[in-house]
C-alpha positions as CSV (number, residue, x, y, z in Angstrom):
1,M,54.7,-1.1,-63.0
2,D,55.9,-4.4,-64.4
3,G,57.7,-5.6,-61.3
4,Q,56.7,-8.0,-58.4
5,R,54.5,-6.5,-55.8
6,Q,55.9,-6.6,-52.4
7,R,54.3,-5.2,-49.0
8,S,56.2,-2.8,-46.9
9,Y,54.7,-2.8,-43.4
10,V,54.9,0.6,-41.6
11,K,53.5,1.8,-38.3
12,V,50.5,4.3,-38.5
13,I,49.1,6.6,-35.9
14,S,45.3,6.4,-36.3
15,V,42.4,7.7,-34.5
16,F,38.6,6.6,-34.3
17,D,35.7,8.7,-34.9
18,N,32.5,8.5,-32.6
19,T,31.1,6.2,-35.3
20,G,34.1,3.9,-35.1
21,F,35.6,4.8,-38.5
22,M,39.4,4.3,-38.4
23,Q,41.2,7.5,-39.8
24,P,45.0,7.2,-40.3
25,K,46.8,10.4,-39.4
26,K,50.5,9.6,-39.5
27,I,53.0,7.0,-41.2
28,I,56.1,6.1,-39.0
29,W,58.5,4.8,-41.9
30,N,60.8,1.9,-40.9
31,N,63.9,4.3,-40.8
32,G,61.8,6.2,-38.1
33,R,60.7,9.2,-40.2
34,V,57.4,10.7,-39.5
35,S,55.1,11.8,-42.4
36,E,51.8,13.7,-41.7
37,I,48.7,12.2,-43.6
38,E,47.5,15.4,-45.6
39,K,44.3,14.0,-46.6
40,V,42.3,10.6,-46.8
41,Q,40.9,11.1,-50.5
42,D,39.0,7.6,-50.5
43,F,38.3,4.6,-48.5
44,R,37.2,1.2,-50.0
45,P,37.1,-2.4,-48.4
46,A,39.9,-4.4,-50.1
47,S,40.2,-7.8,-49.1
48,C,43.8,-9.7,-48.9
49,I,43.0,-12.6,-51.6
50,E,46.0,-14.8,-51.0
51,R,45.6,-14.9,-47.1
52,G,41.8,-14.6,-47.0
53,L,41.7,-12.0,-44.8
54,P,39.5,-8.8,-45.0
55,G,41.0,-5.4,-45.2
56,D,40.7,-1.9,-46.4
57,C,42.4,0.4,-48.9
58,Y,42.9,4.2,-48.1
59,T,43.8,6.6,-51.1
60,I,45.7,9.4,-49.0
61,V,47.8,12.3,-49.8
62,I,51.2,12.3,-47.9
63,D,54.1,14.6,-48.8
64,G,52.2,16.3,-51.5
65,E,51.8,12.7,-53.4
66,K,48.8,10.3,-53.8
67,R,49.4,6.9,-52.5
68,L,47.3,3.8,-51.6
69,L,47.5,2.8,-47.9
70,F,46.3,-0.6,-46.9
71,F,45.0,-2.0,-43.8
72,E,45.0,-6.0,-43.5
73,R,42.9,-7.4,-40.6
74,S,44.3,-9.9,-38.5
75,D,42.9,-13.3,-38.4
76,K,40.1,-13.6,-36.1
77,R,42.0,-16.8,-34.3
78,F,44.3,-14.2,-32.8
79,S,42.0,-11.7,-30.7
80,S,45.1,-10.1,-29.5
81,T,46.1,-8.3,-32.6
82,F,43.8,-6.0,-34.8
83,G,45.5,-5.8,-37.9
84,R,48.6,-4.1,-39.7
85,W,49.3,-1.3,-42.4
86,F,51.3,-1.6,-45.4
87,F,52.2,0.0,-48.9
88,E,52.6,-2.0,-51.9
89,E,56.0,-1.5,-53.4
90,Y,57.0,-2.7,-56.7
91,E,60.5,-4.5,-57.5
92,V,61.8,-3.8,-60.8
């Protein structure tokens, strides 16, 4: 992966459990296709350094493939938005 990283923002259907933990369930791709998240293998904090925003990284299995799904929390100045989901894609 020698190319430039680029974010690909996607819609995600997620649920919150009774402890408040956010669990992603489905990806809605920009072309409208829906993919079920088969498994969440790992979760860890992952801040957005260039924007100075906190975030999270979920290691997920989707369509039989392990991928990293990121959640970028919104700037606290904008209380009407919670955050957004993205994948990092590499330009070659």
